[in-house]
C-alpha positions as CSV (number, residue, x, y, z in Angstrom):
1,M,-5.3,1.7,8.7
2,A,-6.7,-1.2,10.7
3,I,-9.4,-3.2,9.0
4,S,-12.8,-3.3,10.6
5,R,-14.0,-6.6,12.0
6,R,-17.3,-6.0,10.1
7,V,-15.5,-6.4,6.8
8,L,-14.1,-9.9,7.7
9,Y,-15.9,-13.1,7.1
10,E,-17.0,-15.3,10.0
11,G,-14.0,-17.1,11.2
12,E,-11.5,-15.0,9.2
13,E,-8.5,-13.7,11.0
14,V,-6.0,-11.0,10.0
15,L,-2.4,-12.3,9.6
16,L,-0.7,-9.1,8.4
17,D,-1.8,-5.5,8.0
18,I,1.0,-3.4,6.5
19,R,1.4,0.0,4.9
20,P,3.6,0.7,1.9
21,H,7.3,1.1,2.8
22,W,8.5,4.5,3.8
23,V,10.4,4.7,0.4
24,Y,6.9,5.7,-1.0
25,L,7.5,9.1,0.6
26,I,11.2,9.6,-0.5
27,G,10.5,11.4,-3.8
28,P,8.3,14.1,-2.4
29,L,10.4,14.5,0.7
30,L,13.6,15.1,-1.3
31,V,12.0,17.5,-3.7
32,T,10.5,19.4,-0.7
33,L,13.8,19.6,1.1
34,V,15.6,20.9,-2.1
35,V,12.9,23.5,-2.9
36,V,12.6,24.8,0.6
37,A,16.4,25.0,1.0
38,L,16.6,26.9,-2.3
39,A,13.8,29.3,-1.2
40,V,15.5,30.0,2.1
41,T,18.9,30.5,0.3
42,L,17.3,33.0,-2.2
43,D,15.5,34.8,0.7
44,I,18.8,35.2,2.5
45,A,20.9,36.0,-0.6
46,F,18.5,38.7,-2.0
47,V,17.4,40.6,1.1
48,H,15.9,43.7,-0.5
49,T,13.4,42.0,-2.9
50,S,9.8,43.1,-3.4
51,V,6.7,41.6,-1.7
52,P,5.5,39.9,-5.0
53,A,8.8,38.1,-5.3
54,H,8.4,36.8,-1.8
55,W,4.9,35.6,-2.7
56,V,6.2,33.7,-5.7
57,E,8.9,32.2,-3.6
58,G,6.4,31.1,-0.9
59,I,4.1,29.6,-3.4
60,A,6.9,27.8,-5.2
61,A,8.0,26.3,-1.8
62,A,4.4,25.4,-0.8
63,I,3.7,23.3,-3.9
64,P,6.1,20.4,-3.0
65,C,5.1,20.7,0.6
66,A,1.5,20.1,-0.4
67,W,2.6,17.2,-2.6
68,L,4.5,15.7,0.4
69,V,1.4,16.1,2.7
70,A,-0.9,14.5,0.1
71,R,1.5,11.6,-0.4
72,F,1.8,11.1,3.4
73,V,-2.0,11.0,3.8
74,R,-2.3,8.6,1.0
75,W,0.5,6.4,2.6
76,R,-1.4,6.4,5.9
77,K,-4.6,5.4,4.2
78,T,-3.2,2.5,2.2
79,S,-2.8,-0.9,3.6
80,L,-2.2,-4.5,2.4
81,I,-4.0,-7.0,4.5
82,V,-3.4,-10.8,4.4
83,T,-6.0,-13.0,6.2
84,N,-6.3,-16.7,6.3
85,V,-8.8,-16.5,3.4
86,R,-7.8,-13.5,1.1
87,V,-5.4,-10.7,0.3
88,I,-7.0,-7.3,0.6
89,E,-5.7,-3.9,-0.5
90,R,-7.5,-0.9,0.9
91,F,-6.7,2.6,-0.3
92,G,-8.3,6.0,-0.7
93,V,-8.5,9.2,1.3
94,F,-12.0,10.4,0.7
95,N,-13.4,7.6,-1.5
96,H,-12.3,4.4,0.2
97,R,-11.7,1.6,-2.3
98,G,-10.4,-1.9,-2.1
99,L,-9.2,-5.0,-3.9
100,Q,-9.6,-8.5,-2.7
101,I,-8.0,-11.7,-4.0
102,L,-9.1,-15.0,-2.5
103,L,-6.2,-17.3,-1.6
104,A,-8.0,-20.2,-3.2
105,D,-7.8,-18.3,-6.6
106,I,-4.0,-17.6,-6.5
107,N,-1.9,-19.4,-9.0
108,R,1.5,-17.7,-8.5
109,V,3.1,-15.1,-6.3
110,D,6.2,-13.2,-7.5
111,A,8.4,-10.9,-5.4
112,G,10.9,-8.6,-7.1
113,Q,13.6,-6.3,-5.7
114,T,16.3,-4.3,-7.2
115,P,19.6,-4.2,-5.3
116,L,18.9,-0.8,-3.9
117,R,15.4,-1.7,-2.9
118,K,16.7,-4.9,-1.3
119,L,19.1,-2.8,0.8
120,V,16.2,-0.8,2.2
121,G,13.8,-3.7,2.5
122,T,11.2,-2.9,-0.1
123,G,10.1,-4.3,-3.4
124,R,7.2,-5.4,-5.7
125,L,4.7,-8.2,-5.2
126,A,2.8,-9.6,-8.2
127,I,-0.1,-12.1,-7.6
128,E,-1.5,-14.1,-10.5
129,V,-5.0,-15.4,-10.1
130,G,-7.0,-18.2,-11.8
131,D,-8.5,-16.0,-14.6
132,G,-5.0,-15.0,-15.8
133,G,-5.1,-11.5,-14.2
134,V,-2.0,-10.2,-12.4
135,Y,-2.3,-7.8,-9.5
136,E,0.9,-5.8,-8.7
137,F,1.6,-4.1,-5.4
138,G,4.6,-1.7,-5.3
139,D,6.7,-0.5,-2.3
140,V,5.8,-3.6,-0.3
141,R,7.8,-4.1,2.9
142,K,9.8,-7.3,2.8
143,P,8.2,-8.7,-0.3
144,V,10.0,-12.1,-0.2
145,A,8.7,-12.8,3.4
146,L,5.2,-11.6,2.3
147,Q,5.4,-13.9,-0.7
148,R,6.2,-16.8,1.6
149,V,3.3,-16.1,3.9
150,I,0.8,-15.9,1.0
151,I,2.1,-19.1,-0.6
152,R,2.0,-21.0,2.7
153,R,-1.5,-19.8,3.4
154,A,-2.8,-20.6,-0.1
155,A,-1.2,-24.1,0.1
156,R,-2.8,-24.6,3.5
157,L,-6.2,-23.6,2.2
158,H,-5.8,-25.9,-0.8
159,R,-5.1,-28.8,1.6
160,M,-8.2,-28.0,3.7
161,P,-11.0,-30.6,3.5
162,V,-13.7,-29.7,1.0
163,E,-16.5,-29.5,3.6
164,R,-14.5,-26.7,5.4
165,Q,-13.8,-24.8,2.2
166,Q,-17.5,-24.4,1.5
167,D,-17.8,-22.0,4.4
168,W,-15.5,-19.5,2.5
169,P,-16.8,-17.6,-0.5
170,T,-15.7,-18.6,-4.0
171,D,-16.7,-15.3,-5.6
172,P,-14.5,-12.2,-4.9
173,G,-17.6,-10.1,-5.2
174,H,-19.3,-11.9,-2.4
175,T,-20.1,-9.6,0.5
176,P,-19.1,-10.7,4.0
177,R,-21.5,-11.6,6.7
178,V,-21.8,-8.6,8.9
179,T,-22.2,-9.3,12.6
180,W,-22.9,-6.4,14.9
């Protein structure tokens, strides 16, 4: 989900715009494959069953399919955006919501991966901000590389001259200047 230029501050540029890793879909996908395979096997094994039995079988197979579709749509509508000023998470299918963390407020960035997740290239990213709050992002693609990008950008922002920093907002609730 590409971020609209209207949401960005004047002079702000997008560095990364990524979706959660495809591992986010693996649970519903495996359940759907198993249930549909089981439904087809039952349908082939018991040929002379009643119509209500087929309805139950169809509904039982449709539930994990609906779960997979819902998870896919949620996956498509979720993005983690890193700009030269802030980290933004946007999510929501019908009710779009977002979270933003100013790079100037970041104290610490941690990346975590289990051996299996390291093998597929996904993990967890935790960002600690000045007020002591910790924001966690799961199923992040290449979390160590993302951690490096955020740390470097935050360090670059901290080294920026004070007169240039005043152009950027200090309050995360600050609304961006909209240019049409």
